[in-house]
C-alpha positions in Angstrom: 30.7 -47.3 23.7 33.4 -44.8 22.8 33.3 -44.1 19.1 36.3 -44.0 16.9 35.8 -40.5 15.5 38.0 -38.7 12.9 40.1 -35.7 13.8 40.6 -32.5 11.8 43.2 -32.3 9.0 45.2 -29.5 10.4 45.6 -28.0 13.9 47.2 -24.9 15.4 48.6 -24.1 18.8 46.1 -22.2 20.9 48.7 -20.9 23.2 46.7 -22.1 26.2 48.3 -25.0 28.1 45.1 -26.8 29.1 43.4 -26.2 25.7 46.4 -27.4 23.5 45.9 -27.5 19.8 42.6 -26.5 18.1 41.5 -27.0 14.5 43.2 -24.6 12.0 39.8 -23.4 10.7 38.6 -22.5 14.2 38.9 -19.0 15.7 40.5 -18.5 19.1 38.7 -15.7 20.8 37.8 -14.2 24.2 34.6 -14.3 26.1 33.9 -10.6 25.6 33.4 -11.2 21.8 30.6 -13.8 22.6 29.1 -13.0 25.9 27.5 -10.1 27.7 26.4 -10.1 31.3 22.6 -9.7 31.9 21.2 -8.3 35.2 17.5 -7.8 35.2 16.0 -7.5 38.7 12.6 -9.0 39.3 11.0 -5.7 40.2 7.3 -5.9 41.2 7.6 -9.7 41.1 7.1 -9.8 37.4 8.1 -13.4 37.2 7.1 -16.1 39.7 8.7 -19.3 38.3 11.6 -19.9 40.6 14.6 -21.7 39.1 17.6 -23.4 40.7 20.9 -24.8 39.5 21.0 -28.5 40.4 23.7 -30.9 39.3 24.5 -28.8 36.3 20.9 -28.4 35.2 18.6 -25.4 35.6 15.3 -26.8 37.0 12.0 -25.3 38.1 11.9 -25.3 41.9 8.7 -26.9 43.2 6.4 -24.7 45.3 6.7 -27.3 48.1 10.4 -26.4 48.4 9.9 -22.6 48.4 10.6 -22.4 52.1 13.7 -22.3 54.4 16.6 -20.4 52.9 14.6 -18.2 50.5 14.4 -14.4 50.5 11.5 -12.4 52.0 10.8 -11.1 48.5 11.7 -12.6 45.2 12.2 -9.1 43.9 15.9 -9.6 44.8 16.2 -12.4 42.3 17.1 -11.8 38.6 15.0 -12.6 35.6 16.5 -15.1 33.1 15.3 -16.3 29.8 15.6 -19.4 27.6 19.2 -19.7 26.2 20.8 -17.7 29.0 23.8 -19.4 30.7 24.0 -19.4 34.4 27.3 -19.6 36.3 27.5 -20.4 40.0 30.4 -18.1 40.6 30.9 -18.2 44.4 33.1 -20.2 46.8 35.5 -21.9 44.4 38.0 -22.1 47.3 35.8 -24.5 49.3 33.8 -26.3 46.7 35.8 -28.0 43.9 33.2 -30.7 43.1 29.9 -29.0 42.2 28.9 -28.4 38.6 28.7 -24.6 38.1 27.2 -24.1 34.6 23.6 -24.5 33.5 21.6 -23.6 30.4 18.2 -21.9 31.0 15.3 -23.8 29.3 12.4 -22.1 31.1 11.9 -18.4 31.6 11.9 -17.5 35.3 13.9 -16.1 38.2 17.1 -17.3 39.9 19.3 -15.9 42.7 21.2 -12.8 41.8 24.3 -14.4 43.4 24.8 -16.2 40.1 26.2 -14.8 36.8 23.8 -14.7 33.9 25.5 -14.7 30.5 23.8 -13.8 27.2 25.3 -15.0 23.9 25.5 -13.0 20.6 25.4 -14.0 16.9 28.9 -15.5 17.1 28.1 -18.4 19.3 25.0 -20.7 19.7 23.7 -20.7 23.3 23.8 -24.5 23.3 27.4 -24.7 22.0 28.4 -22.0 24.5 26.8 -24.1 27.3 28.6 -27.3 26.2 31.9 -25.4 26.0 31.6 -23.7 29.4 30.4 -27.0 30.8 33.5 -28.7 29.4 35.6 -26.0 31.1 33.8 -26.9 34.3 34.6 -30.6 33.9 38.2 -29.7 33.2 38.3 -27.6 36.4 39.4 -24.5 34.5 37.5 -22.2 36.7 39.5 -23.1 39.8 42.5 -21.3 38.4 40.4 -18.2 38.1 38.5 -15.9 40.5 39.5 -13.5 43.2 38.8 -12.7 46.8 39.2 -14.7 50.0 36.7 -17.4 48.8 37.9 -17.2 45.2 34.7 -15.9 43.5 34.3 -15.5 39.7 33.1 -12.3 38.1 32.1 -11.4 34.6 35.6 -10.0 34.1 36.9 -13.6 34.3 34.6 -14.6 31.4 35.4 -11.5 29.3 39.0 -12.6 29.0 38.4 -16.4 29.0 39.9 -17.9 25.9 37.4 -19.8 23.7 37.9 -22.1 20.7 35.2 -21.1 18.3 34.1 -23.1 15.2 31.9 -21.6 12.4 28.2 -21.4 13.3 27.3 -24.4 11.0 29.9 -26.5 12.7 28.7 -25.4 16.2 25.2 -26.7 15.2 26.6 -30.0 14.1 28.5 -30.4 17.4 25.5 -29.6 19.4 23.3 -32.0 17.5 26.0 -34.8 18.0 26.4 -34.1 21.7 22.7 -33.9 22.3 22.3 -37.4 20.7 25.3 -39.0 22.4 24.5 -37.5 25.8 21.0 -38.8 25.6 22.2 -42.3 24.7 24.6 -42.2 27.7 21.9 -40.9 30.0 19.6 -43.7 28.9 22.3 -46.3 29.6 22.9 -44.8 33.0 19.2 -44.8 33.8 18.9 -48.5 32.9 21.9 -49.4 35.1 20.4 -47.3 38.0 17.2 -49.3 37.6 19.3 -52.5 37.8 20.9 -51.2 41.1 17.4 -50.5 42.5 16.4 -54.1 41.5 19.5 -55.5 43.2 18.7 -53.6 46.3 15.2 -54.9 46.2 16.5 -58.5 45.7 18.8 -58.1 48.7 16.0 -56.9 50.9 13.8 -59.9 49.8 16.6 -62.4 50.5 17.3 -60.9 54.0 13.6 -60.6 54.9 12.9 -64.2 53.8 15.8 -65.6 55.7 15.2 -63.8 59.1 11.4 -64.3 59.1 11.0 -67.8 57.4 14.3 -69.5 57.8 16.2 -71.6 55.3 14.2 -74.8 55.4 11.1 -74.4 53.1 9.7 -77.6 54.6 9.9 -76.5 58.3 6.6 -76.7 60.2 5.0 -73.3 60.6 2.9 -71.5 63.1 0.9 -68.2 63.2 3.2 -65.5 64.7 0.1 -63.6 65.9 1.7 -60.5 64.2 0.1 -59.3 61.0 3.3 -58.2 59.2 5.2 -61.4 60.2 2.5 -63.9 59.3 3.5 -67.6 59.6 6.9 -68.4 61.1 8.9 -71.6 61.8 7.1 -73.4 64.6 10.2 -73.7 66.8 11.1 -69.9 66.6 10.3 -67.5 69.4 8.8 -64.0 69.1 10.1 -61.4 71.4 10.2 -57.6 71.7 13.5 -56.1 70.9 13.9 -54.6 74.4 13.9 -58.1 75.9 16.7 -59.5 73.7 19.2 -56.7 73.6 20.3 -53.6 75.4 19.1 -50.5 73.6 20.7 -47.2 74.3 20.8 -43.8 72.8 23.9 -41.8 71.8 24.8 -38.8 73.9 26.1 -35.3 73.2 24.8 -32.8 75.7 26.8 -29.7 74.9 25.3 -26.8 73.1 26.2 -25.5 70.6 27.0 -28.8 69.0 29.7 -27.3 66.7 31.7 -25.8 69.6 35.3 -26.2 68.3 36.6 -26.7 71.8 35.2 -30.2 71.8 36.6 -31.5 68.6 39.9 -32.7 66.9 40.9 -35.2 69.5 41.6 -39.0 69.5 38.0 -40.2 70.0 36.0 -41.1 66.9 32.6 -39.3 66.7 30.2 -41.1 64.4 27.5 -39.0 62.6 24.3 -40.2 60.9 25.9 -39.5 57.5 28.8 -41.9 58.3 26.2 -44.7 59.0 24.2 -43.9 55.8 27.4 -44.3 53.7 28.5 -47.5 55.5 27.8 -51.1 54.5 27.5 -53.9 57.1 30.5 -52.5 59.1 31.3 -48.9 59.8 35.0 -48.5 59.2 35.5 -44.8 58.6 34.6 -41.5 60.3 35.0 -37.8 59.7 35.0 -36.2 63.1 36.8 -36.8 66.4 36.2 -35.5 70.0 38.9 -34.5 72.4 38.8 -35.0 76.2 36.3 -32.2 76.7 34.1 -33.7 74.0 34.3 -37.1 75.6 33.0 -35.7 78.9 29.7 -34.6 77.2 29.4 -37.9 75.3 30.0 -41.6 75.9 32.5 -44.0 74.3 30.7 -47.0 72.9 32.5 -50.3 72.3 33.4 -51.9 68.9 30.8 -54.4 67.8 27.7 -52.3 68.7 24.9 -52.4 66.1 23.9 -48.8 65.3 20.7 -47.4 63.8 19.9 -43.8 62.8 16.7 -42.4 64.3 16.6 -38.8 62.9 17.2 -37.3 59.4 17.8 -40.6 57.5 15.7 -43.1 59.5 16.7 -46.7 59.8 20.2 -46.8 58.4 22.0 -49.7 60.1 25.6 -50.8 60.5 28.0 -52.4 63.0 30.6 -50.3 64.7 34.1 -51.5 63.8 35.9 -49.3 66.4 35.2 -47.8 69.8 33.4 -44.5 69.2 31.1 -41.8 70.5 27.9 -40.9 68.7 25.1 -38.3 69.2 21.5 -38.8 70.3 20.4 -39.2 66.7 21.9 -42.7 66.8 20.8 -45.7 68.8 23.0 -48.6 69.8 22.1 -52.3 70.3 24.0 -54.8 72.3 22.5 -58.3 72.1 22.0 -60.6 75.0 23.2 -64.2 74.8 19.9 -65.3 73.2 20.8 -63.4 70.1 23.9 -63.4 67.8 25.1 -59.9 66.8 25.1 -60.5 63.1 21.6 -62.0 63.1 20.4 -59.0 65.0 22.0 -56.8 62.3 20.2 -58.6 59.4 16.9 -58.7 61.4 17.1 -54.9 61.9 17.9 -54.4 58.3 14.7 -56.3 57.4 12.7 -54.0 59.8 13.8 -50.7 58.3 10.5 -49.9 56.7 8.8 -50.8 60.0 10.9 -48.3 61.8 10.1 -45.6 59.2 6.4 -46.3 59.6 6.5 -46.1 63.4 8.6 -42.8 63.4 7.1 -39.6 64.8 6.0 -37.1 62.2 6.7 -33.5 63.3 9.2 -31.1 61.8 11.1 -34.2 60.7 10.8 -37.9 61.1 12.4 -39.4 64.2 12.3 -42.4 66.5 13.0 -43.0 70.1 14.3 -45.9 72.2 10.8 -46.7 73.4 9.3 -47.0 70.0 12.1 -49.1 68.8 12.1 -51.5 71.8 8.4 -52.5 71.4 9.0 -53.9 67.9 9.0 -57.6 67.6 12.0 -59.8 66.4 12.1 -63.5 65.7 14.5 -65.6 67.6 15.7 -68.9 66.0 18.0 -71.3 68.0 21.6 -70.0 68.1 22.8 -72.7 65.7 20.2 -71.7 63.2 21.0 -68.0 63.6 24.6 -68.8 62.7 23.5 -70.7 59.5 21.2 -67.9 58.4 24.0 -65.4 58.9 26.4 -67.6 56.9 23.9 -67.9 54.1 23.2 -64.2 54.0 26.9 -63.3 54.0 27.3 -65.3 50.8 24.1 -64.1 49.1 24.4 -60.4 49.9 28.1 -60.5 48.9 27.1 -61.8 45.4 24.5 -59.0 45.1 26.9 -56.4 46.3 29.5 -57.5 43.8 27.0 -57.1 41.0 26.0 -53.8 42.3 29.6 -52.6 42.5 30.3 -53.7 38.9 27.2 -51.8 37.8 28.3 -48.7 39.7 31.7 -48.9 38.1 29.9 -49.1 34.7 27.9 -46.0 35.5 31.1 -44.1 36.4 32.7 -45.1 33.1 29.6 -43.9 31.2 29.8 -40.6 33.0 33.4 -40.4 32.2 32.6 -41.2 28.5 30.1 -38.4 28.5 32.6 -35.9 29.9 35.2 -37.0 27.4 32.8 -36.7 24.4 31.8 -33.2 25.4 35.3 -31.9 26.1 36.8 -33.5 22.9 34.0 -32.3 20.7 33.9 -28.6 21.8 37.7 -28.2 21.8 38.1 -29.8 18.3 40.0 -32.9 19.4 37.4 -35.0 17.4 35.6 -34.1 14.2 31.9 -34.9 14.3 
């Protein structure tokens, strides 16, 4: 999808290492000739539309989310207008991945912790956004800032070098980038829909195999359970608590983040680790030391895990001995049940677990609610055949999904390249 675009006839050295050469007809200027800082407090709550910077976009924050970490009064926020450029200027030292630049498209208020830049007649707001966004993508800001946490101030932008084409050319570049970015975003959206369809297909394949079996001609019987319907006549229906040991993770110490308990040799699995895992959990981010182990329990490799708080029903198989907190439940199957069949059966029951979760401050499950759910038990030989079948089918689906994810990343990279090349004059649009 990358276009073969012409370049300018003549270039000159910008004198800036990361910027390189710019078109001969472009001006090299500083931010102070194009920007001013705006600071308008929301005194008397003049404006009530709350905005936030999310993934490089300035969005209206829904009223339902105006709780938690918000100020007692929005009078401390600043008023911003359409065309203003917002910079999240804090904590460069610890966060090198977030997108920090956004263009305001709706008048409203936003936290005063952000910088608000106003453009003048020398630069179009949309071009200024694309240019500063390109600097963001090129990680230019991480060589700037001051203080312990490396925060940016308006001074950094006053002296920031900017390649500046004539206004008419800025308008052409903006029009080009708007069109191309929209095309890329539409392509990404289509591929994300494909991923959703692949996930749905995988769920259907698993659910069909663990509830109906692989033989479409097998005699069936009524399971007596509404959501299961008819099942193979020779299969058994049992409650989970009768076919596997179910136990909750343990971590009794408070506060949970006490540093005296961490950085040892014992892996400590969190719900986020499970959410990111596939069938097997092979990585972890935290460890416990001997003190930490004493307030937890070391669970053996091969245990099937499910999250019961925050992200409900994420399932994986532990690939190493590990500790985990009480927001995770472990399953160890009895002889009647093969571990991998249990894994796929639990995957098919995820929505069932979500529906039976307790709704209070956040959804959560407990061992008792999990244990009374029903599971189907085919003969061991049939369980093994079902697992073999699902390994093959899910691998095919995951391969397609991985290829699609790679295509999405290439599209995102293309968008970044287009923006950076256009606003720095490497291509002529």
